[in-house]
C-alpha positions as CSV (number, residue, x, y, z in Angstrom):
1,M,104.2,131.4,79.7
2,K,106.8,128.6,79.4
3,V,108.4,127.4,82.6
4,L,110.9,124.8,83.6
5,L,109.7,122.8,86.6
6,L,112.3,122.4,89.4
7,Q,110.1,119.9,91.3
8,D,107.2,117.6,90.5
9,V,104.0,119.7,90.6
10,R,100.8,117.8,90.8
11,G,98.6,118.4,87.8
12,T,101.3,120.3,85.9
13,G,104.3,118.1,85.3
14,K,107.4,116.4,86.6
15,K,110.8,117.8,87.4
16,D,112.8,119.2,84.5
17,D,109.7,119.3,82.2
18,I,109.1,122.4,80.2
19,V,105.4,123.2,80.3
20,E,103.1,126.0,79.2
21,V,101.2,127.5,82.0
22,S,99.0,130.6,82.4
23,E,100.7,133.9,83.2
24,G,99.0,134.2,86.6
25,Y,99.7,130.6,87.7
26,G,103.4,131.0,86.8
27,R,104.0,134.4,88.3
28,N,101.8,134.1,91.4
29,F,102.3,130.4,92.4
30,L,105.1,128.6,90.7
31,L,107.9,131.2,90.6
32,P,107.5,132.6,94.2
33,R,107.4,129.1,95.6
34,K,110.6,128.2,93.6
35,L,108.7,125.3,92.0
36,A,109.6,126.6,88.5
37,R,111.9,128.9,86.6
38,E,111.1,130.9,83.5
39,A,112.2,128.9,80.5
40,T,114.9,131.1,78.9
41,A,117.6,129.9,76.5
42,E,120.1,130.0,79.4
43,T,117.9,127.9,81.7
44,L,117.3,125.3,78.9
45,N,121.0,125.2,78.1
46,S,122.0,124.6,81.8
47,V,119.4,121.8,82.1
48,Q,120.7,120.2,78.9
49,H,124.3,120.3,80.3
50,A,123.1,118.8,83.6
51,K,121.4,115.9,81.8
52,E,124.4,115.2,79.6
53,A,126.7,115.2,82.7
54,Q,124.3,112.8,84.5
55,A,124.3,110.5,81.5
56,H,128.1,110.6,81.4
57,R,128.3,109.7,85.1
58,E,125.9,106.8,84.6
59,E,127.9,105.5,81.7
60,V,131.1,105.6,83.7
61,K,129.5,103.7,86.5
62,R,128.1,101.1,84.1
63,R,131.6,100.6,82.5
64,E,133.2,100.2,86.0
65,A,130.5,97.6,86.9
66,E,131.2,95.7,83.7
67,V,134.9,95.6,84.4
68,M,134.3,94.5,88.0
69,S,132.0,91.8,86.7
70,R,134.7,90.4,84.4
71,E,137.2,90.5,87.3
72,L,134.9,88.7,89.7
73,K,133.7,86.0,87.3
74,G,134.9,82.6,88.3
75,K,136.3,83.7,91.7
76,V,135.4,82.0,94.9
77,I,134.5,83.5,98.3
78,Q,135.9,81.6,101.2
79,I,133.9,81.8,104.5
80,Q,134.6,80.2,107.8
81,A,131.6,79.9,110.1
82,R,131.1,78.2,113.5
83,G,129.3,74.9,113.3
84,G,129.0,71.3,114.5
85,E,131.0,68.2,113.5
86,N,128.5,67.1,110.9
87,G,128.8,70.3,108.7
88,K,125.8,72.1,110.1
89,L,126.3,75.7,110.9
90,Y,125.3,77.5,114.1
91,G,122.9,79.9,112.3
92,S,123.5,80.8,108.6
93,V,125.8,82.7,106.4
94,T,124.4,86.2,105.9
95,G,124.8,88.8,103.2
96,D,126.8,90.9,105.6
97,M,129.3,88.0,106.1
98,I,129.6,87.5,102.3
99,A,130.1,91.2,101.7
100,E,132.9,91.4,104.3
101,A,134.6,88.3,102.9
102,L,134.4,89.8,99.4
103,K,136.0,93.0,100.6
104,Q,138.8,91.2,102.4
105,Q,139.6,88.6,99.8
106,H,139.0,90.5,96.5
107,G,139.1,94.2,97.5
108,I,135.6,94.8,96.2
109,D,133.2,96.8,98.4
110,V,129.6,95.7,97.8
111,D,126.6,96.6,99.9
112,K,125.1,93.6,101.7
113,R,121.7,94.3,100.2
114,K,123.2,93.8,96.7
115,I,123.9,90.1,97.5
116,E,121.1,87.7,96.6
117,Q,121.2,84.2,98.0
118,E,118.9,81.6,96.4
119,E,118.5,80.0,99.8
120,P,120.1,80.5,103.2
121,I,123.5,78.9,103.6
122,R,123.1,76.6,106.7
123,T,125.6,73.8,105.9
124,A,129.2,73.7,105.0
125,G,130.0,73.3,101.3
126,Q,129.6,75.2,98.1
127,S,126.7,77.4,97.1
128,F,126.1,80.2,94.6
129,V,125.1,83.8,95.2
130,N,124.3,86.7,92.8
131,V,126.2,89.9,93.4
132,K,124.4,92.9,91.8
133,L,127.0,95.5,90.8
134,Y,124.7,97.9,88.8
135,S,121.3,97.9,87.2
136,G,121.2,94.9,84.9
137,I,124.8,93.9,85.7
138,S,125.3,91.1,88.2
139,V,127.8,88.3,88.6
140,R,127.2,84.8,89.9
141,M,129.8,83.8,92.5
142,L,130.7,80.6,94.3
143,V,130.7,80.7,98.2
144,N,132.8,78.0,99.8
145,T,131.7,77.6,103.4
146,T,133.9,75.7,105.9
147,V,133.2,74.9,109.5
148,S,135.5,76.2,112.2
149,G,135.5,74.6,115.6
150,K,134.7,77.5,117.9
């Protein structure tokens, strides 16, 4: 009996795989527990459409990330942080601060975990960060940090 797995089943296969199983295993275990569906032409067609739709959504996200990458290339993020007179900051500039500044200054909403700093920013001046926009697409941006009095 051919079945389409709806979930990962240990020893049988992964989700969306079409596998050949014994009649008893399919009818008495997989189907009642909703772990699989009988592999009919209709089922296979619906899975194919779902995969195509998912691939299309991924391609749209990738294109949007590439456009955003081109827009952000060469732009500078300005951050004011509290610090002393000699340019040392009270603490450091965090990914959260960079994400907030990026949203305010350039209108781009990026998760703070997608911002990679080579080293913590603890002094005023310029430094670079990598902003991951999508898998394999990132943009290197300049962060200009200035010290505010209080």
